[in-house]
C-alpha atoms as a printed R data frame, in Angstrom:
    type eleno elety resid chain resno       x       y       z
1   ATOM     1    CA   UNK     A     1  30.913  16.992   5.276
2   ATOM     2    CA   UNK     A     2  28.078  16.942   7.765
3   ATOM     3    CA   UNK     A     3  25.694  14.006   7.236
4   ATOM     4    CA   UNK     A     4  22.227  14.691   5.937
5   ATOM     5    CA   UNK     A     5  19.548  13.759   8.463
6   ATOM     6    CA   UNK     A     6  16.311  11.967   7.606
7   ATOM     7    CA   UNK     A     7  13.333  11.778   9.951
8   ATOM     8    CA   UNK     A     8  11.006   8.919   8.960
9   ATOM     9    CA   UNK     A     9   7.466   9.048  10.358
10  ATOM    10    CA   UNK     A    10   4.888   6.242  10.377
11  ATOM    11    CA   UNK     A    11   2.188   4.894  12.696
12  ATOM    12    CA   UNK     A    12   3.865   1.513  13.230
13  ATOM    13    CA   UNK     A    13   7.544   0.741  13.719
14  ATOM    14    CA   UNK     A    14   7.385  -2.863  12.566
15  ATOM    15    CA   UNK     A    15   6.523  -4.751   9.381
16  ATOM    16    CA   UNK     A    16   2.768  -4.781   9.818
17  ATOM    17    CA   UNK     A    17   1.781  -4.101   6.214
18  ATOM    18    CA   UNK     A    18   3.140  -2.925   2.886
19  ATOM    19    CA   UNK     A    19   3.407   0.749   3.818
20  ATOM    20    CA   UNK     A    20   5.286  -0.111   7.010
21  ATOM    21    CA   UNK     A    21   7.776  -2.181   5.017
22  ATOM    22    CA   UNK     A    22   8.377   0.758   2.666
23  ATOM    23    CA   UNK     A    23   8.878   3.084   5.670
24  ATOM    24    CA   UNK     A    24  11.562   0.829   7.163
25  ATOM    25    CA   UNK     A    25  13.257  -0.108   3.903
26  ATOM    26    CA   UNK     A    26  13.381   3.482   2.666
27  ATOM    27    CA   UNK     A    27  15.156   4.488   5.869
28  ATOM    28    CA   UNK     A    28  17.582   1.557   5.539
29  ATOM    29    CA   UNK     A    29  18.304   2.531   1.941
30  ATOM    30    CA   UNK     A    30  19.041   6.132   2.905
31  ATOM    31    CA   UNK     A    31  21.352   4.900   5.664
32  ATOM    32    CA   UNK     A    32  23.251   2.861   3.053
33  ATOM    33    CA   UNK     A    33  23.685   6.126   1.142
34  ATOM    34    CA   UNK     A    34  25.270   7.790   4.182
35  ATOM    35    CA   UNK     A    35  22.287   9.515   5.738
36  ATOM    36    CA   UNK     A    36  21.613   9.656   9.471
37  ATOM    37    CA   UNK     A    37  18.221   8.287  10.497
38  ATOM    38    CA   UNK     A    38  15.686   9.081  13.198
39  ATOM    39    CA   UNK     A    39  12.160   7.717  13.606
40  ATOM    40    CA   UNK     A    40   8.867   8.983  14.992
41  ATOM    41    CA   UNK     A    41   6.098   6.457  15.530
42  ATOM    42    CA   UNK     A    42   3.710   4.898  18.069
43  ATOM    43    CA   UNK     A    43   4.546   2.588  20.962
44  ATOM    44    CA   UNK     A    44   3.581  -1.000  20.178
45  ATOM    45    CA   UNK     A    45   4.570  -4.422  21.563
46  ATOM    46    CA   UNK     A    46   5.682  -5.565  18.092
47  ATOM    47    CA   UNK     A    47   7.896  -2.568  17.407
48  ATOM    48    CA   UNK     A    48  11.478  -3.074  16.343
49  ATOM    49    CA   UNK     A    49  14.015  -1.761  18.877
50  ATOM    50    CA   UNK     A    50  14.776   1.910  18.321
51  ATOM    51    CA   UNK     A    51  16.898   4.539  20.041
52  ATOM    52    CA   UNK     A    52  14.089   6.965  19.231
53  ATOM    53    CA   UNK     A    53  11.281   5.089  20.970
54  ATOM    54    CA   UNK     A    54  11.368   7.463  23.958
55  ATOM    55    CA   UNK     A    55   9.727  10.034  21.676
56  ATOM    56    CA   UNK     A    56   7.015   7.681  20.358
57  ATOM    57    CA   UNK     A    57   3.379   8.428  21.223
58  ATOM    58    CA   UNK     A    58   1.386   6.102  23.482
59  ATOM    59    CA   UNK     A    59  -0.245   3.088  21.884
60  ATOM    60    CA   UNK     A    60  -3.625   3.770  20.311
61  ATOM    61    CA   UNK     A    61  -5.402   0.695  18.951
62  ATOM    62    CA   UNK     A    62  -9.107   1.035  18.183
63  ATOM    63    CA   UNK     A    63  -9.717  -2.710  18.084
64  ATOM    64    CA   UNK     A    64  -8.928  -3.140  21.777
65  ATOM    65    CA   UNK     A    65 -11.408  -3.052  24.688
66  ATOM    66    CA   UNK     A    66 -11.412   0.357  26.388
67  ATOM    67    CA   UNK     A    67 -13.565   2.269  28.857
68  ATOM    68    CA   UNK     A    68 -15.900   4.968  27.539
69  ATOM    69    CA   UNK     A    69 -13.571   7.704  28.827
70  ATOM    70    CA   UNK     A    70 -10.604   6.135  27.067
71  ATOM    71    CA   UNK     A    71 -12.576   5.775  23.848
72  ATOM    72    CA   UNK     A    72 -13.489   9.466  23.925
73  ATOM    73    CA   UNK     A    73  -9.839  10.386  24.539
74  ATOM    74    CA   UNK     A    74  -8.723   8.129  21.683
75  ATOM    75    CA   UNK     A    75 -11.271   9.618  19.306
76  ATOM    76    CA   UNK     A    76 -10.001  13.115  20.139
77  ATOM    77    CA   UNK     A    77  -6.381  12.033  19.489
78  ATOM    78    CA   UNK     A    78  -7.375  10.504  16.161
79  ATOM    79    CA   UNK     A    79  -8.730  13.873  15.088
80  ATOM    80    CA   UNK     A    80  -5.892  16.008  16.479
81  ATOM    81    CA   UNK     A    81  -3.113  14.718  18.732
82  ATOM    82    CA   UNK     A    82  -1.531  17.268  21.051
83  ATOM    83    CA   UNK     A    83   0.570  14.436  22.487
84  ATOM    84    CA   UNK     A    84   2.115  13.816  19.059
85  ATOM    85    CA   UNK     A    85   2.848  17.519  18.703
86  ATOM    86    CA   UNK     A    86   4.588  17.696  22.094
87  ATOM    87    CA   UNK     A    87   6.729  14.604  21.586
88  ATOM    88    CA   UNK     A    88   7.645  15.509  18.027
89  ATOM    89    CA   UNK     A    89   8.666  19.007  19.167
90  ATOM    90    CA   UNK     A    90  11.105  17.410  21.638
91  ATOM    91    CA   UNK     A    91  12.521  15.128  18.966
92  ATOM    92    CA   UNK     A    92  12.980  18.013  16.515
93  ATOM    93    CA   UNK     A    93  14.849  20.016  19.126
94  ATOM    94    CA   UNK     A    94  17.216  17.101  19.780
95  ATOM    95    CA   UNK     A    95  17.691  15.868  16.201
96  ATOM    96    CA   UNK     A    96  17.101  18.789  13.784
97  ATOM    97    CA   UNK     A    97  16.447  16.763  10.612
98  ATOM    98    CA   UNK     A    98  17.270  17.916   7.093
99  ATOM    99    CA   UNK     A    99  13.948  16.553   5.844
100 ATOM   100    CA   UNK     A   100  10.965  14.548   7.118
101 ATOM   101    CA   UNK     A   101   9.505  11.718   5.053
102 ATOM   102    CA   UNK     A   102   6.038  10.646   6.169
103 ATOM   103    CA   UNK     A   103   4.187   7.452   5.365
104 ATOM   104    CA   UNK     A   104   0.920   6.550   7.165
105 ATOM   105    CA   UNK     A   105   0.207   9.018   9.983
106 ATOM   106    CA   UNK     A   106  -3.598   9.052  10.105
107 ATOM   107    CA   UNK     A   107  -5.388   8.563  13.434
108 ATOM   108    CA   UNK     A   108  -2.457   7.283  15.513
109 ATOM   109    CA   UNK     A   109  -0.188  10.289  14.980
110 ATOM   110    CA   UNK     A   110  -2.743  12.519  13.224
111 ATOM   111    CA   UNK     A   111  -2.120  15.425  10.795
112 ATOM   112    CA   UNK     A   112  -1.471  17.655  13.835
113 ATOM   113    CA   UNK     A   113   2.238  16.908  13.347
114 ATOM   114    CA   UNK     A   114   2.335  18.700   9.984
115 ATOM   115    CA   UNK     A   115   2.215  22.287  11.312
116 ATOM   116    CA   UNK     A   116   4.736  21.245  13.974
117 ATOM   117    CA   UNK     A   117   7.217  20.238  11.254
118 ATOM   118    CA   UNK     A   118   6.508  23.405   9.294
119 ATOM   119    CA   UNK     A   119   7.070  25.586  12.372
120 ATOM   120    CA   UNK     A   120  10.491  23.947  12.788
121 ATOM   121    CA   UNK     A   121  11.354  24.728   9.170
122 ATOM   122    CA   UNK     A   122  11.617  21.062   8.139
123 ATOM   123    CA   UNK     A   123  10.723  20.196   4.505
124 ATOM   124    CA   UNK     A   124   7.944  17.589   4.492
125 ATOM   125    CA   UNK     A   125   7.381  14.767   1.998
126 ATOM   126    CA   UNK     A   126   4.631  12.164   2.280
127 ATOM   127    CA   UNK     A   127   4.351   8.931   0.305
128 ATOM   128    CA   UNK     A   128   0.699   8.289  -0.579
129 ATOM   129    CA   UNK     A   129   0.315   4.574   0.119
130 ATOM   130    CA   UNK     A   130  -3.464   4.972  -0.022
131 ATOM   131    CA   UNK     A   131  -6.055   7.588  -0.975
132 ATOM   132    CA   UNK     A   132  -6.641   9.020   2.510
133 ATOM   133    CA   UNK     A   133  -5.638  12.606   1.740
134 ATOM   134    CA   UNK     A   134  -8.627  12.675  -0.624
135 ATOM   135    CA   UNK     A   135 -11.007   9.949   0.557
136 ATOM   136    CA   UNK     A   136 -11.893   9.956   4.281
137 ATOM   137    CA   UNK     A   137 -12.134   6.133   4.240
138 ATOM   138    CA   UNK     A   138  -8.758   5.551   2.493
139 ATOM   139    CA   UNK     A   139  -9.924   3.271  -0.317
140 ATOM   140    CA   UNK     A   140 -12.697   4.997  -2.293
141 ATOM   141    CA   UNK     A   141 -14.551   1.777  -1.598
142 ATOM   142    CA   UNK     A   142 -17.524   0.635   0.468
143 ATOM   143    CA   UNK     A   143 -19.842  -2.373   0.570
144 ATOM   144    CA   UNK     A   144 -21.457  -1.230  -2.675
145 ATOM   145    CA   UNK     A   145 -18.139  -1.093  -4.550
146 ATOM   146    CA   UNK     A   146 -16.038   1.849  -5.778
147 ATOM   147    CA   UNK     A   147 -17.275   5.091  -4.174
148 ATOM   148    CA   UNK     A   148 -16.231   8.682  -4.839
149 ATOM   149    CA   UNK     A   149 -19.222  10.483  -3.315
150 ATOM   150    CA   UNK     A   150 -17.057  12.674  -1.089
151 ATOM   151    CA   UNK     A   151 -15.253  14.230  -4.064
152 ATOM   152    CA   UNK     A   152 -18.067  16.671  -4.766
153 ATOM   153    CA   UNK     A   153 -20.193  16.008  -1.692
154 ATOM   154    CA   UNK     A   154 -20.071  16.079   2.082
155 ATOM   155    CA   UNK     A   155 -17.761  13.854   4.162
156 ATOM   156    CA   UNK     A   156 -20.945  12.870   5.980
157 ATOM   157    CA   UNK     A   157 -21.307  10.328   3.179
158 ATOM   158    CA   UNK     A   158 -18.794   8.290   5.197
159 ATOM   159    CA   UNK     A   159 -21.301   8.091   8.057
160 ATOM   160    CA   UNK     A   160 -24.314   7.574   5.811
161 ATOM   161    CA   UNK     A   161 -22.724   4.574   4.085
162 ATOM   162    CA   UNK     A   162 -20.736   3.264   7.098
163 ATOM   163    CA   UNK     A   163 -17.588   3.349   4.953
164 ATOM   164    CA   UNK     A   164 -15.143   2.460   7.752
165 ATOM   165    CA   UNK     A   165 -15.447  -1.215   8.729
166 ATOM   166    CA   UNK     A   166 -19.246  -0.926   8.484
167 ATOM   167    CA   UNK     A   167 -19.148   0.868  11.848
168 ATOM   168    CA   UNK     A   168 -21.198   3.965  12.661
169 ATOM   169    CA   UNK     A   169 -18.789   5.020  15.436
170 ATOM   170    CA   UNK     A   170 -15.583   4.569  13.427
171 ATOM   171    CA   UNK     A   171 -17.147   6.242  10.392
172 ATOM   172    CA   UNK     A   172 -18.269   9.211  12.516
173 ATOM   173    CA   UNK     A   173 -14.749   9.723  13.913
174 ATOM   174    CA   UNK     A   174 -13.267   9.621  10.426
175 ATOM   175    CA   UNK     A   175 -15.890  12.057   9.131
176 ATOM   176    CA   UNK     A   176 -15.075  14.561  11.903
177 ATOM   177    CA   UNK     A   177 -11.335  14.194  11.314
178 ATOM   178    CA   UNK     A   178 -11.657  14.562   7.535
179 ATOM   179    CA   UNK     A   179 -14.049  17.476   7.811
180 ATOM   180    CA   UNK     A   180 -11.627  19.299  10.114
181 ATOM   181    CA   UNK     A   181  -8.638  18.675   7.820
182 ATOM   182    CA   UNK     A   182 -10.613  19.823   4.793
183 ATOM   183    CA   UNK     A   183 -11.563  23.026   6.564
184 ATOM   184    CA   UNK     A   184  -8.005  23.651   7.787
185 ATOM   185    CA   UNK     A   185  -6.429  22.446   4.491
186 ATOM   186    CA   UNK     A   186  -3.785  20.756   6.652
187 ATOM   187    CA   UNK     A   187  -2.382  18.375   4.060
188 ATOM   188    CA   UNK     A   188  -2.373  20.850   1.196
189 ATOM   189    CA   UNK     A   189  -0.805  23.639   3.252
190 ATOM   190    CA   UNK     A   190   1.938  21.695   4.992
191 ATOM   191    CA   UNK     A   191   2.999  18.893   2.622
192 ATOM   192    CA   UNK     A   192   5.720  20.215   0.346
193 ATOM   193    CA   UNK     A   193   5.487  17.183  -1.943
194 ATOM   194    CA   UNK     A   194   3.458  13.985  -2.129
195 ATOM   195    CA   UNK     A   195   5.156  10.936  -3.619
196 ATOM   196    CA   UNK     A   196   2.830   8.708  -5.644
197 ATOM   197    CA   UNK     A   197   4.027   5.201  -6.603
198 ATOM   198    CA   UNK     A   198   1.455   5.023  -9.429
199 ATOM   199    CA   UNK     A   199   0.431   7.547 -12.062
200 ATOM   200    CA   UNK     A   200  -3.154   6.464 -11.438
201 ATOM   201    CA   UNK     A   201  -3.011   7.868  -7.901
202 ATOM   202    CA   UNK     A   202  -1.672  11.178  -9.183
203 ATOM   203    CA   UNK     A   203  -4.503  11.511 -11.687
204 ATOM   204    CA   UNK     A   204  -7.085  10.524  -9.069
205 ATOM   205    CA   UNK     A   205  -5.842  13.161  -6.609
206 ATOM   206    CA   UNK     A   206  -5.915  15.802  -9.358
207 ATOM   207    CA   UNK     A   207  -9.525  14.781 -10.159
208 ATOM   208    CA   UNK     A   208 -10.313  15.437  -6.485
209 ATOM   209    CA   UNK     A   209  -8.959  18.987  -6.775
210 ATOM   210    CA   UNK     A   210  -5.324  18.675  -5.746
211 ATOM   211    CA   UNK     A   211  -2.725  20.742  -7.666
212 ATOM   212    CA   UNK     A   212  -0.690  18.501  -9.965
213 ATOM   213    CA   UNK     A   213   2.565  20.242  -9.043
214 ATOM   214    CA   UNK     A   214   2.278  18.975  -5.464
215 ATOM   215    CA   UNK     A   215   2.935  15.396  -6.642
216 ATOM   216    CA   UNK     A   216   5.962  13.508  -7.864
217 ATOM   217    CA   UNK     A   217   5.802  10.039  -9.391
218 ATOM   218    CA   UNK     A   218   8.390   7.662  -7.921
219 ATOM   219    CA   UNK     A   219   7.521   4.014  -8.598
220 ATOM   220    CA   UNK     A   220   8.215   1.269  -6.087
221 ATOM   221    CA   UNK     A   221  11.196  -0.939  -6.820
222 ATOM   222    CA   UNK     A   222  12.579  -4.380  -6.157
223 ATOM   223    CA   UNK     A   223  16.217  -5.369  -5.934
224 ATOM   224    CA   UNK     A   224  16.014  -8.087  -8.579
225 ATOM   225    CA   UNK     A   225  19.386  -9.500  -7.518
226 ATOM   226    CA   UNK     A   226  17.669 -10.813  -4.368
227 ATOM   227    CA   UNK     A   227  15.115 -12.839  -6.353
228 ATOM   228    CA   UNK     A   228  16.133 -16.114  -8.023
229 ATOM   229    CA   UNK     A   229  14.014 -16.379 -11.193
230 ATOM   230    CA   UNK     A   230  12.419 -19.684 -12.146
231 ATOM   231    CA   UNK     A   231  11.136 -19.468 -15.694
232 ATOM   232    CA   UNK     A   232   9.771 -23.014 -16.094
233 ATOM   233    CA   UNK     A   233   5.967 -22.856 -16.329
234 ATOM   234    CA   UNK     A   234   4.097 -24.527 -13.475
235 ATOM   235    CA   UNK     A   235   0.698 -26.197 -13.552
236 ATOM   236    CA   UNK     A   236  -1.255 -23.935 -11.160
237 ATOM   237    CA   UNK     A   237  -2.288 -20.296 -10.831
238 ATOM   238    CA   UNK     A   238  -1.457 -18.460  -7.601
239 ATOM   239    CA   UNK     A   239  -3.029 -15.689  -5.558
240 ATOM   240    CA   UNK     A   240  -1.118 -14.450  -2.534
241 ATOM   241    CA   UNK     A   241  -2.306 -11.655  -0.308
242 ATOM   242    CA   UNK     A   242  -4.980 -10.638   2.150
243 ATOM   243    CA   UNK     A   243  -8.337 -12.368   1.937
244 ATOM   244    CA   UNK     A   244 -10.498  -9.252   1.985
245 ATOM   245    CA   UNK     A   245 -13.516  -8.299  -0.194
246 ATOM   246    CA   UNK     A   246 -11.625  -5.728  -2.275
247 ATOM   247    CA   UNK     A   247  -9.025  -8.289  -3.365
248 ATOM   248    CA   UNK     A   248 -11.486 -10.034  -5.690
249 ATOM   249    CA   UNK     A   249 -10.698 -13.580  -4.593
250 ATOM   250    CA   UNK     A   250 -14.346 -14.649  -4.921
251 ATOM   251    CA   UNK     A   251 -14.269 -13.592  -8.575
252 ATOM   252    CA   UNK     A   252 -11.059 -15.600  -9.025
253 ATOM   253    CA   UNK     A   253 -12.560 -18.698  -7.397
254 ATOM   254    CA   UNK     A   254 -15.561 -18.592  -9.727
255 ATOM   255    CA   UNK     A   255 -13.387 -18.039 -12.801
256 ATOM   256    CA   UNK     A   256 -10.908 -20.785 -11.905
257 ATOM   257    CA   UNK     A   257 -13.750 -23.256 -11.349
258 ATOM   258    CA   UNK     A   258 -15.369 -22.337 -14.672
259 ATOM   259    CA   UNK     A   259 -12.038 -22.604 -16.522
260 ATOM   260    CA   UNK     A   260 -11.169 -25.899 -14.842
261 ATOM   261    CA   UNK     A   261  -7.669 -24.788 -13.803
262 ATOM   262    CA   UNK     A   262  -5.675 -25.463 -10.643
263 ATOM   263    CA   UNK     A   263  -5.618 -22.557  -8.169
264 ATOM   264    CA   UNK     A   264  -3.630 -22.063  -4.992
265 ATOM   265    CA   UNK     A   265  -4.449 -19.287  -2.536
266 ATOM   266    CA   UNK     A   266  -1.895 -18.117   0.038
267 ATOM   267    CA   UNK     A   267  -3.108 -15.738   2.714
268 ATOM   268    CA   UNK     A   268  -5.555 -15.072   5.508
269 ATOM   269    CA   UNK     A   269  -8.087 -12.368   6.155
270 ATOM   270    CA   UNK     A   270 -11.567 -11.361   7.294
271 ATOM   271    CA   UNK     A   271 -13.515 -13.243   4.611
272 ATOM   272    CA   UNK     A   272 -11.553 -16.482   4.548
273 ATOM   273    CA   UNK     A   273 -14.479 -18.506   5.927
274 ATOM   274    CA   UNK     A   274 -16.819 -17.176   3.245
275 ATOM   275    CA   UNK     A   275 -14.236 -17.998   0.590
276 ATOM   276    CA   UNK     A   276 -13.821 -21.548   1.909
277 ATOM   277    CA   UNK     A   277 -17.608 -21.962   1.744
278 ATOM   278    CA   UNK     A   278 -17.738 -20.595  -1.807
279 ATOM   279    CA   UNK     A   279 -14.938 -22.924  -2.844
280 ATOM   280    CA   UNK     A   280 -16.891 -25.892  -1.473
281 ATOM   281    CA   UNK     A   281 -19.994 -24.807  -3.410
282 ATOM   282    CA   UNK     A   282 -17.885 -24.660  -6.588
283 ATOM   283    CA   UNK     A   283 -16.525 -28.161  -6.122
284 ATOM   284    CA   UNK     A   284 -13.574 -27.470  -3.837
285 ATOM   285    CA   UNK     A   285 -10.948 -27.321  -6.572
286 ATOM   286    CA   UNK     A   286  -8.960 -24.388  -5.112
287 ATOM   287    CA   UNK     A   287  -6.312 -25.125  -2.492
288 ATOM   288    CA   UNK     A   288  -6.117 -22.757   0.489
289 ATOM   289    CA   UNK     A   289  -2.615 -22.683   1.987
290 ATOM   290    CA   UNK     A   290  -3.070 -20.151   4.797
291 ATOM   291    CA   UNK     A   291  -0.475 -17.523   5.586
292 ATOM   292    CA   UNK     A   292   2.800 -18.029   3.719
293 ATOM   293    CA   UNK     A   293   6.003 -16.000   3.852
294 ATOM   294    CA   UNK     A   294   9.724 -16.192   3.216
295 ATOM   295    CA   UNK     A   295  11.153 -19.178   1.351
296 ATOM   296    CA   UNK     A   296   7.844 -21.078   1.343
297 ATOM   297    CA   UNK     A   297   6.048 -18.204  -0.416
298 ATOM   298    CA   UNK     A   298   8.943 -17.687  -2.804
299 ATOM   299    CA   UNK     A   299   8.791 -21.347  -3.850
300 ATOM   300    CA   UNK     A   300   5.039 -21.073  -4.450
301 ATOM   301    CA   UNK     A   301   5.588 -18.101  -6.758
302 ATOM   302    CA   UNK     A   302   8.518 -19.709  -8.577
303 ATOM   303    CA   UNK     A   303   6.568 -22.874  -9.357
304 ATOM   304    CA   UNK     A   304   3.349 -21.176 -10.499
305 ATOM   305    CA   UNK     A   305   2.163 -20.862 -14.070
306 ATOM   306    CA   UNK     A   306   1.125 -17.252 -13.452
307 ATOM   307    CA   UNK     A   307   0.219 -15.040 -10.492
308 ATOM   308    CA   UNK     A   308  -3.274 -13.512 -10.443
309 ATOM   309    CA   UNK     A   309  -4.317 -10.150  -8.914
310 ATOM   310    CA   UNK     A   310  -8.112  -9.961  -9.334
311 ATOM   311    CA   UNK     A   311  -8.475  -6.686  -7.398
312 ATOM   312    CA   UNK     A   312 -11.771  -4.808  -7.203
313 ATOM   313    CA   UNK     A   313 -10.572  -1.495  -5.787
314 ATOM   314    CA   UNK     A   314  -8.090   1.231  -6.697
315 ATOM   315    CA   UNK     A   315  -4.831  -0.589  -6.033
316 ATOM   316    CA   UNK     A   316  -1.843   1.719  -5.886
317 ATOM   317    CA   UNK     A   317   1.303  -0.086  -7.059
318 ATOM   318    CA   UNK     A   318   1.225  -3.606  -5.593
319 ATOM   319    CA   UNK     A   319   4.618  -4.989  -4.640
320 ATOM   320    CA   UNK     A   320   3.218  -8.451  -5.384
321 ATOM   321    CA   UNK     A   321   3.344  -7.609  -9.110
322 ATOM   322    CA   UNK     A   322   6.988  -6.575  -8.956
323 ATOM   323    CA   UNK     A   323   7.999  -9.525  -6.789
324 ATOM   324    CA   UNK     A   324   6.243 -12.015  -9.085
325 ATOM   325    CA   UNK     A   325   7.927 -10.505 -12.134
326 ATOM   326    CA   UNK     A   326  11.299 -10.588 -10.374
327 ATOM   327    CA   UNK     A   327  10.785 -14.338  -9.871
328 ATOM   328    CA   UNK     A   328  10.214 -14.662 -13.619
329 ATOM   329    CA   UNK     A   329   6.445 -15.121 -13.486
330 ATOM   330    CA   UNK     A   330   3.867 -13.383 -15.705
331 ATOM   331    CA   UNK     A   331   0.977 -11.639 -13.937
332 ATOM   332    CA   UNK     A   332  -2.738 -11.645 -14.696
333 ATOM   333    CA   UNK     A   333  -4.131  -8.431 -13.224
334 ATOM   334    CA   UNK     A   334  -7.466  -6.662 -13.015
335 ATOM   335    CA   UNK     A   335  -7.568  -3.527 -15.138
336 ATOM   336    CA   UNK     A   336  -8.049  -1.187 -12.171
337 ATOM   337    CA   UNK     A   337  -5.998   1.353 -10.219
338 ATOM   338    CA   UNK     A   338  -2.247   1.269 -10.812
339 ATOM   339    CA   UNK     A   339  -2.088  -2.405 -11.825
340 ATOM   340    CA   UNK     A   340  -2.209  -1.839 -15.621
341 ATOM   341    CA   UNK     A   341   0.856   0.437 -15.385
342 ATOM   342    CA   UNK     A   342   2.876  -2.542 -14.159
343 ATOM   343    CA   UNK     A   343   1.861  -5.055 -16.840
344 ATOM   344    CA   UNK     A   344   2.800  -5.028 -20.524
345 ATOM   345    CA   UNK     A   345  -0.167  -6.920 -22.051
346 ATOM   346    CA   UNK     A   346   0.863  -9.991 -23.979
347 ATOM   347    CA   UNK     A   347   4.498  -9.443 -23.005
348 ATOM   348    CA   UNK     A   348   4.821  -9.656 -19.208
349 ATOM   349    CA   UNK     A   349   1.232 -10.629 -18.414
350 ATOM   350    CA   UNK     A   350  -2.409  -9.854 -19.168
351 ATOM   351    CA   UNK     A   351  -5.225  -7.666 -17.845
352 ATOM   352    CA   UNK     A   352  -8.991  -8.182 -17.645
353 ATOM   353    CA   UNK     A   353 -11.935  -5.972 -16.591
354 ATOM   354    CA   UNK     A   354 -12.215  -5.943 -12.803
355 ATOM   355    CA   UNK     A   355 -15.099  -8.042 -11.393
356 ATOM   356    CA   UNK     A   356 -15.684  -9.702 -14.798
357 ATOM   357    CA   UNK     A   357 -15.839 -13.452 -14.098
358 ATOM   358    CA   UNK     A   358 -16.380 -14.384 -17.765
359 ATOM   359    CA   UNK     A   359 -13.350 -12.408 -18.978
360 ATOM   360    CA   UNK     A   360 -11.120 -13.835 -16.261
361 ATOM   361    CA   UNK     A   361 -12.393 -17.352 -17.011
362 ATOM   362    CA   UNK     A   362 -11.443 -16.967 -20.675
363 ATOM   363    CA   UNK     A   363  -8.036 -15.532 -19.779
364 ATOM   364    CA   UNK     A   364  -7.204 -18.334 -17.340
365 ATOM   365    CA   UNK     A   365  -8.161 -20.903 -19.987
366 ATOM   366    CA   UNK     A   366  -6.038 -19.084 -22.561
367 ATOM   367    CA   UNK     A   367  -2.952 -19.005 -20.337
368 ATOM   368    CA   UNK     A   368  -3.499 -22.625 -19.308
369 ATOM   369    CA   UNK     A   369  -3.494 -23.648 -22.988
370 ATOM   370    CA   UNK     A   370  -0.382 -21.664 -23.927
371 ATOM   371    CA   UNK     A   371   2.800 -23.627 -24.672
372 ATOM   372    CA   UNK     A   372   5.189 -23.688 -21.724
373 ATOM   373    CA   UNK     A   373   7.826 -22.043 -23.908
374 ATOM   374    CA   UNK     A   374   5.544 -19.023 -24.429
375 ATOM   375    CA   UNK     A   375   4.975 -18.707 -20.651
376 ATOM   376    CA   UNK     A   376   8.718 -18.882 -20.070
377 ATOM   377    CA   UNK     A   377   9.240 -16.092 -22.608
378 ATOM   378    CA   UNK     A   378   6.687 -13.937 -20.760
379 ATOM   379    CA   UNK     A   379   8.470 -14.669 -17.476
380 ATOM   380    CA   UNK     A   380  11.808 -13.549 -18.911
381 ATOM   381    CA   UNK     A   381  10.209 -10.359 -20.217
382 ATOM   382    CA   UNK     A   382   8.658  -9.743 -16.776
383 ATOM   383    CA   UNK     A   383  12.035 -10.126 -15.090
384 ATOM   384    CA   UNK     A   384  13.636  -7.744 -17.616
385 ATOM   385    CA   UNK     A   385  10.867  -5.200 -17.013
386 ATOM   386    CA   UNK     A   386  11.525  -4.913 -13.271
387 ATOM   387    CA   UNK     A   387  15.261  -4.740 -13.880
388 ATOM   388    CA   UNK     A   388  14.817  -1.874 -16.327
389 ATOM   389    CA   UNK     A   389  11.793   0.086 -15.047
390 ATOM   390    CA   UNK     A   390  11.432  -0.679 -11.341
391 ATOM   391    CA   UNK     A   391  14.990  -0.789 -10.053
392 ATOM   392    CA   UNK     A   392  16.831   0.537  -7.016
393 ATOM   393    CA   UNK     A   393  18.991   3.007  -8.942
394 ATOM   394    CA   UNK     A   394  15.956   4.715 -10.448
395 ATOM   395    CA   UNK     A   395  14.261   4.972  -7.051
396 ATOM   396    CA   UNK     A   396  17.403   6.418  -5.443
397 ATOM   397    CA   UNK     A   397  17.959   8.967  -8.206
398 ATOM   398    CA   UNK     A   398  14.342  10.165  -8.128
399 ATOM   399    CA   UNK     A   399  14.282  10.391  -4.320
400 ATOM   400    CA   UNK     A   400  17.555  12.317  -4.082
401 ATOM   401    CA   UNK     A   401  16.361  14.688  -6.817
402 ATOM   402    CA   UNK     A   402  13.134  15.287  -4.887
403 ATOM   403    CA   UNK     A   403  15.043  16.015  -1.685
404 ATOM   404    CA   UNK     A   404  17.414  18.325  -3.584
405 ATOM   405    CA   UNK     A   405  14.441  20.211  -5.065
406 ATOM   406    CA   UNK     A   406  13.350  20.874  -1.469
407 ATOM   407    CA   UNK     A   407  16.762  22.263  -0.552
408 ATOM   408    CA   UNK     A   408  18.491  19.132   0.753
409 ATOM   409    CA   UNK     A   409  21.521  18.650  -1.454
410 ATOM   410    CA   UNK     A   410  22.906  15.146  -2.055
């Protein structure tokens, strides 16, 4: 029988962030199931080696120093990339995929590739790792907090509130791109299905006017067999992740200081200096460990009392929750976005109102005072939850059913 052929599409072809990891691991999983794989991405010095790199578009990184002419050219590509269309057309002629699965394509590849796939008769699925197909600035967040002004208003709100990195120029480019895609209905017309890893994202897209039938809920998964659980309760709380405003680490620092509990923070990011300064003001009790990965991070999780996600934006379905649970650790999560879907309150962890320092303070004190045996019981329940609800077999079955519904039989 002729092998089924998957074309995976993403801006970056290396493990830059969570969505890039999903892009690569999804392709590896499909290969394990007997599928052929091809990739379409952007040239980058950190890319993994690929036989398909000759089709990749030229590097486009907005943070680099460029001449005015180059900046204008880059802005035009971010809105609509004819280069991506040309190179993808060549790849499609040579590979002829059964289906294309897209991840993050905005700006570097641009939505211009969607009509190209449709013209070639290729079914198109996109995993919504963020809220970009609704919100021009990805996050429904700006310096003032959660923002949904563009739902019923103009995309010029992005410019007015400098929603992209606080930059007028970057916000203007995004506003033009989003305005064009809204007018052309590119995503709605050419995406056959959108995979959402959280039910919250599905409901949010529907609120913004998307048809419910265009979405399919397929939760993220972890292979629990790769995580050695450690149920013994530790004596510190742990945050691991990016140190950015939306992650709520400042709220956590204030709550941990007020509760008088030990806190370790693993990660780096744009506000790390401000967080160090805040920690000093609060008495310096929190321990900043910098970037951690691999075995060192795993040990930190295993030896924690609980992992805390104090997010202040619409998180999708954080892998950090699943990984912590797989290690046998309960999770304290902000009641925002998709986080509450991944926590069984009082069983596998606890939730608190996002941004609420007093509530988080009380919760940290409560968990600190719990008997170790109760924490261990929560950790065992957390491990069982990922094994039962967020497992590889469920992800595979749902994905193959989705592909079959689009005419690609397993």
